[in-house]
C-alpha positions as CSV (number, residue, x, y, z in Angstrom):
1,M,-14.4,26.5,-9.9
2,Q,-11.6,29.1,-9.5
3,A,-13.6,30.7,-6.7
4,F,-13.8,27.3,-5.0
5,F,-10.0,26.8,-5.3
6,K,-9.5,30.2,-3.7
7,E,-11.7,29.1,-0.8
8,L,-9.8,25.9,-0.4
9,D,-6.5,27.7,-0.6
10,A,-7.6,30.1,2.2
11,I,-8.5,27.1,4.4
12,V,-5.1,25.5,3.8
13,D,-3.2,28.7,4.4
14,A,-5.2,29.3,7.6
15,G,-4.4,25.7,8.7
16,W,-0.7,26.2,8.1
17,A,-0.7,29.6,9.8
18,Q,-2.0,27.9,12.9
19,I,0.6,25.1,12.7
20,K,3.3,27.7,12.4
21,Q,2.2,29.4,15.6
22,G,2.5,26.0,17.4
23,A,5.1,24.8,19.8
24,Y,6.6,22.2,17.3
25,W,7.2,24.8,14.6
26,K,8.7,27.4,17.0
27,F,10.9,24.8,18.7
28,S,12.2,23.5,15.3
29,L,13.1,26.9,14.0
30,D,14.6,28.1,17.3
31,N,16.7,25.0,18.1
32,P,18.9,22.5,16.3
33,T,16.9,19.5,15.4
34,P,17.5,16.7,17.9
35,P,17.8,13.3,16.3
36,A,15.2,11.9,18.7
37,L,12.6,14.5,17.7
38,Y,13.3,13.9,14.0
39,Q,12.8,10.2,14.7
40,Q,9.5,10.8,16.5
41,L,8.1,12.9,13.8
42,M,9.2,10.5,11.0
43,L,7.6,7.6,12.8
44,Q,4.3,9.4,12.8
45,V,4.7,10.0,9.0
46,Y,5.4,6.3,8.6
47,H,2.3,5.3,10.4
48,Y,-0.2,7.4,8.6
49,T,1.5,7.0,5.2
50,R,1.0,3.2,5.5
51,Y,-2.8,3.7,5.2
52,N,-2.9,6.3,2.5
53,S,-3.0,3.8,-0.4
54,V,-5.6,1.7,1.5
55,N,-8.0,4.5,2.4
56,Q,-7.7,5.9,-1.1
57,A,-8.7,2.6,-2.6
58,A,-11.5,2.1,0.0
59,C,-13.1,5.3,-1.3
60,A,-14.4,3.2,-4.2
61,Y,-16.9,1.5,-2.0
62,S,-18.8,4.7,-1.6
63,A,-18.5,5.8,-5.2
64,D,-21.1,5.7,-7.9
65,P,-20.0,3.0,-10.4
66,E,-21.0,5.4,-13.2
67,E,-18.3,7.8,-12.1
68,T,-15.7,6.1,-14.2
69,T,-13.4,9.0,-14.5
70,L,-13.3,9.6,-10.8
71,L,-12.8,5.9,-10.1
72,R,-9.9,5.7,-12.5
73,F,-8.3,8.5,-10.5
74,V,-9.0,6.6,-7.2
75,Y,-7.5,3.4,-8.4
76,K,-4.5,5.0,-10.1
77,H,-3.7,7.2,-7.1
78,A,-4.1,4.3,-4.6
79,L,-1.6,2.2,-6.6
80,E,0.9,5.1,-6.9
81,E,0.7,5.7,-3.1
82,L,1.5,2.0,-2.3
83,G,4.7,1.4,-0.4
84,H,5.7,5.0,0.2
85,E,6.0,4.4,3.9
86,R,9.1,2.2,3.1
87,M,10.9,5.4,2.1
88,V,10.5,6.6,5.7
89,L,12.0,3.4,7.0
90,R,15.0,3.6,4.7
91,D,15.6,7.3,5.6
92,L,15.6,6.5,9.3
93,E,17.8,3.4,8.8
94,S,20.3,5.5,6.8
95,V,21.0,7.6,9.9
96,G,20.7,4.9,12.5
97,L,17.3,6.0,13.8
98,L,15.2,3.0,12.8
99,P,13.9,1.4,16.0
100,Q,14.1,-2.3,16.5
101,D,10.5,-2.5,17.6
102,M,8.1,-0.1,16.0
103,P,6.2,2.0,18.6
104,A,2.5,2.6,18.3
105,P,1.4,5.8,16.6
106,L,0.7,8.7,18.9
107,A,-2.9,9.7,19.6
108,P,-3.3,12.4,16.9
109,T,-1.8,10.1,14.3
110,Q,-4.3,7.4,15.2
111,A,-7.0,10.0,14.9
112,L,-5.8,11.1,11.5
113,I,-5.8,7.5,10.3
114,A,-9.2,6.8,11.7
115,F,-10.7,10.0,10.3
116,L,-9.4,9.2,6.8
117,N,-10.8,5.7,7.0
118,D,-14.2,7.1,8.0
119,V,-14.1,9.6,5.2
120,A,-13.2,6.8,2.7
121,I,-15.9,4.4,3.7
122,R,-18.7,6.8,4.7
123,K,-18.3,9.8,2.5
124,G,-16.3,8.5,-0.5
125,P,-13.7,9.8,-3.0
126,I,-15.0,13.4,-3.5
127,A,-14.7,14.2,0.2
128,R,-11.3,12.7,0.4
129,L,-10.1,15.1,-2.3
130,G,-10.0,17.6,0.5
131,Y,-7.1,15.8,2.1
132,S,-5.3,15.1,-1.2
133,Y,-5.6,18.8,-2.2
134,W,-3.2,20.0,0.5
135,A,-1.2,16.9,1.2
136,E,0.0,16.6,-2.4
137,D,1.1,20.3,-2.4
138,V,2.7,20.7,1.0
139,Y,6.4,21.4,0.2
140,E,6.1,25.2,0.0
141,H,4.9,25.2,3.7
142,I,7.2,22.6,5.1
143,Q,10.5,23.6,3.4
144,P,11.8,25.5,6.4
145,I,11.5,22.3,8.5
146,L,13.1,20.2,5.8
147,D,16.0,22.7,5.6
148,R,16.5,22.3,9.4
149,F,16.5,18.5,9.1
150,R,19.1,18.7,6.3
151,T,21.4,21.2,8.0
152,D,21.1,20.1,11.6
153,L,21.3,16.4,11.0
154,G,23.7,16.6,8.0
155,L,21.2,14.7,5.7
156,K,21.9,14.2,2.0
157,D,19.2,13.8,-0.6
158,E,19.6,10.0,-0.5
159,Q,18.8,10.1,3.2
160,M,15.6,12.2,2.6
161,T,14.0,10.1,-0.1
162,F,10.5,10.4,1.4
163,F,10.6,14.1,0.9
164,V,13.0,14.5,-2.0
165,A,11.7,11.7,-4.3
166,H,8.1,12.2,-3.0
167,S,8.1,15.9,-4.0
168,T,8.5,15.0,-7.7
169,I,5.7,12.4,-7.4
170,D,3.4,14.8,-5.6
171,E,3.9,17.6,-8.1
172,K,2.2,15.4,-10.7
173,H,-0.4,14.2,-8.1
174,A,-1.3,17.8,-7.2
175,E,-2.2,18.6,-10.8
176,E,-4.3,15.4,-11.0
177,V,-6.2,16.2,-7.8
178,R,-7.1,19.7,-9.1
179,L,-8.3,18.1,-12.4
180,A,-10.3,15.5,-10.4
181,I,-12.0,18.2,-8.4
182,Q,-12.9,20.1,-11.6
183,R,-14.4,17.1,-13.1
184,A,-16.2,15.5,-10.1
185,V,-17.4,18.4,-8.0
186,K,-21.0,19.2,-8.9
187,T,-22.9,20.3,-5.8
188,E,-22.6,22.6,-2.8
189,D,-22.5,19.5,-0.6
190,D,-19.5,18.2,-2.5
191,R,-17.7,21.5,-1.9
192,R,-18.6,21.6,1.7
193,Q,-17.3,18.1,2.3
194,I,-14.0,18.8,0.6
195,K,-13.4,21.9,2.6
196,E,-14.3,20.2,5.9
197,V,-11.9,17.3,5.2
198,A,-9.2,19.7,4.2
199,R,-9.7,21.6,7.5
200,V,-9.8,18.6,9.8
201,T,-7.0,16.6,8.3
202,L,-4.6,19.6,8.3
203,W,-5.6,20.4,11.9
204,L,-4.9,16.8,12.9
205,T,-1.6,16.9,11.2
206,G,-0.7,20.0,13.3
207,Q,-1.7,18.1,16.4
208,L,0.5,15.2,15.3
209,M,3.5,17.5,15.2
210,E,2.6,19.0,18.6
211,E,2.3,15.6,20.1
212,A,5.6,14.5,18.6
213,L,7.3,17.4,20.3
214,R,5.6,16.6,23.6
215,A,6.7,12.9,23.4
216,Y,10.2,14.0,22.7
217,L,10.3,16.4,25.6
218,A,8.8,13.8,27.9
219,G,11.5,11.3,26.9
220,E,14.2,13.9,27.5
221,E,12.8,14.6,31.0
222,G,12.7,10.9,31.8
223,L,16.4,10.6,30.8
224,R,17.3,13.6,33.0
225,E,15.4,12.1,36.0
226,A,17.1,8.7,35.4
227,S,20.5,10.2,35.4
C-alpha cells in the first residue's frame, strides 16, 4: 500500500506542478490580489463545495452493502462536509464581496461538479477517494496563494474561515481517507480508478483557476472599454 500512496503522491505533485506553471498562479504571485479576482475564485469554490456532501453521499448507491466500513466512512464524511460552502459566503460577505445575485459557475467548475457526480453514481466510493485524497490535504500547495490573499486584501482569520477552520477539519479527514484506502482498496482496478479520479479532478481544479483569471481579466477589459 505504501507503494500505491507514493504513486498517488506523484500524480498529485505533478498536477500541482502544472497548476503552478499556469497563468493564474503566476499572476497571483506577481501581482497584488485584486478583490474582483479573489471574489471570482471564491465563488467557484462555493459552487463546487455545495455539491461535495451530496456527491459523497451519492457514492453509497454504487457501493456493495456488505462494505459496511467503507459505507460508514461515506456517510460520516458526507455529513461532515455538509454546509461548508456557507463559510465561503460568510468570508465574502465579511469583506463586502458577496454578490446580490449569485452568478452561475464557470465552465470548468461545472465540469468538476458533473465529473464528481458521475464518479459517485457510476463508479462509487472507492473511485471518489482519488478526489478526497488530494482535496483533504491541499494546504501545503495553496499556502502561497492564501498568504497573498491575507496580505493583499488585509484578511484576518475570521474572514478566511473556509480555509482556516477548514484546514483543521481536513487534517482529520486526510487521515481518514488514507485509512479508508488501506481498508477498501483490493484490486488493480480500484487503484487505477483512484489514480484517474485524482488526476482528472486536480486538472479540472487547475482549469477552474485559469478560467477565474480569464473571467476577471475580461471584466477589467470591459470596464476599460466602458470608460
